N, C-alpha and C positions, 0 to 999 in steps of 0.2 A: 841680350840680358835675360836671365831667368825670371819669370813672372813671380812677383811677391804679392801677398795679401796683407793688408793692414787692418787689424781688428781693433775697434774702439769700443771698449767695455763701458767706460765712463767718459763722457765728453759733451759737446753741444748736441751731437746727434750720434747715438750708438749705431754700429753697423760695421760692414766690411768694405774697404776701399782698395781700388786697384793701384793707387799710386800714393807716394808719400805727401805730395803737395795737398791733395784732397784730405788725406788723414790729418795732416798738420793743421788745417783750417778748423778742424773739430776739437783739437786739444790745446792749441796755442793759447796761453793765458788762462786756461781752465784749471782752477786749483784742484789737485787730486785726480787729475785725469789718468785713466788706465788704458793703455794701448800697447800692442806688440805686433811684430811683423812675423809672418809665417810663409813657408814655402808652398803650402797647399791650402786650398779653401776649406777643406774638411777640418784641418787643425784650427783655422781661424774661427770656424763655426763652433767648435768644441770650446774654444777659449771664451766666446761670448756666452756660452751656456754655463761657464764656471767649471768646465771639465777639460779633460784632454791633455795632450803633451805640451809642455811649455818649451819655448826655444832653449837651446842649450847655451846657458850663459851662467858664469859664476856670479855669486851674489853674496853680500855681507850677511852674516848669520841672522836669521829672523826677519829678513827684508825681501820683498818681491821686487825684482828689477824690471826695467823697461827701457827701450832705446830712446834717444833723443833725436836721432837722425839716421837715415840710411847709412850703412857702412860702419856703424859704431862697432868697436871691437872690445870684447871683454875677456880678460885673461886672469886666472888666479895663479899667483906665484907665491912662494914662501915669504912670510913677513920679514922685514929687515929692521924692525924696531920693535920696542916693547909694545904689547897689546894695548889697544885703546880700551879704556874702562867700559864695562858692560853698560849698555843703555845710552852710549854716546857714539856719534859718528864723526869722523874727521875726513875732510875732503881737501886735497891739494889740487889746484887747477893752474893751467898755463896755456898761453896761446902763441902761435908763431905765424908769420906771413912772409913770403918772399916777394918783395916789391912794394907792398903796402900802399895801394891795393895790389893784390896778386894772389897766387895760390896760397892758401892758408889752412891751418889746422889747430885743433885743441888737444890737449892731453890732460887726463883726470885720473887721480888715484883716490880710491875710497877705502877707508879703514874703519872696521867695526869689530870690536872685540879682537880676536886673533885672525879674523878674515880680512882679505884684501882683494881689491878688484881694480882693474885698469880699463879706462875708456879712451877712445880716440876717434876722431873722424876729420876729414879734410874737405875743402870746398875749392872750386876752380878759380874763383875770384872773390876776395873778401878783404878785410882789414885786420890788423893785429888786435885792435881793441875789441872788434867783434868776437874774435876767437877767445880772447881773455874772458869775456862775459859768458860766452857759450860753454866754455869749460866749466864754469861754476853751475850753469843751468843743467848741463849733462849730469853732473854729480847729484844735484838736488832732485832732478826728475827720476833718477834711478831709485830713490828712496820713496816708497809709496805711502807709508804710514807717517804721520806727523812725528818728527824726531828732533832731539837736541843735536845740533850740527855745528861744528866749527869749520870754517872754510879758510885755508891759507892760500894767499895769492900774492905774486910779486908785482901785481899791477896796481899802482897808486890810483889810477883812473877808476878801477873797479872798486877797490876798498874805500876810497874817499867818497865816491858817488853814493855808497850805501851808508857808511858810518857817519857821514856829514849830511846825510838826507838830501843830497843834491838830486837824486833820481826821484824821490818822492816829490820834491818841489817841481821838477819838470812835469811830472804826472799831474799835479794840481793845476798846472798852467796849460793843460791840454797838450802835453809833450812839447812845450816851448821853453826856452831859456832866455834870460836877459843878457843882452850884449849892448853896452852903451845905452841903457835904458830903453832898448827896443827888444821886442820878443822875436826870437828866431827859432826855427825847428831844432829840437834837440836831436843829436845824432844817436843812432842805434835805438830808437824808441821801441821798436818791436821786441828787442831782447831785454831791454830794461823792464818792459811790461811783464814779460814772462818771469824775470828774476824777482821782481817785487811780489808777484802773486805767490811764487814758491816760498819766498821769505815769510810771507804771512801764513802760509800753510804749515811750514816747519818753524822751529825756533832756531834761528841762525845767528852765529856770531862771525864777523869777518875780521881776519887778522892779516897784516902785511908781513911778508917774508922777503928778505933781500934775495934777489935773483943771482944765479951763478956764484953762490957764496958757500957751496959745499953742503947745502941741505939736501939730503938724499932724495926725498920725495919730490921736492921742487925740480931737482935735476932730472928725475925720471919723467916728470910731466913735460919738461922741455924736450926731452928725447922723443917722447910719444907725439908731441905736437908737430915737431919737425918732420918726423917720419910720415905722419898723416898728410902733411902739406905737399910732400913729394910723391904721394901715391898716384897711381894711374886712374884714369876715367873718373876724375872727381866730379861730384854733383854740383849743382849751382846753389849758391847762397841766394835763394830766389828773391828775398826782400831787398837785399843789397843791389842786385843786378837790375831789379825794376827801377830803383832809384837812380 
């Protein structure tokens, strides 16, 4: 596999890292983190200095983009719906998993004005719920500046955990939840921590959309997620596999 260099411009410790896991430790849960991957160390060093060539990725107008995981794909294609009003970002996100746990992936569509971007990535062993959350995280992490954002998800687990403050409650209890008046570890705490930090960085509204009901963007996210889950040489969902 070709060597990659991960440059962290803003995180716990800025610098250049030779692998994703080390880079991830510097940016996970860090509000407003700025980081990108490069194929040469020279490009990574130029990025740290605020100059040089950026990786070739499509981006919503007026926004700088950054990957949320190795293998993230970004493709600009013609918009299929009316443009999103200027100054607002719309994100559709979905997750898929074969076996649950098993190979999984997420798909994300980002709409900003007349611009459109698609993201997807897969992991060799994960769960459907983790991919549903990560799809939202990927979209939010790709928007560097604090923005007004609406996220559409067909996951009641994701939407209810945010809109009903379940995740905030788990965080206040040290990432524990109550079951029969006893505290037990909350599932997917690593991802909920990232998502809540991003929601505090941006101004985010979550809305539920019925899955497989003809919504063009939701259907596209499902296609992206399923394709990512069946890709070859998938990386590890490190936190999940450690557990």
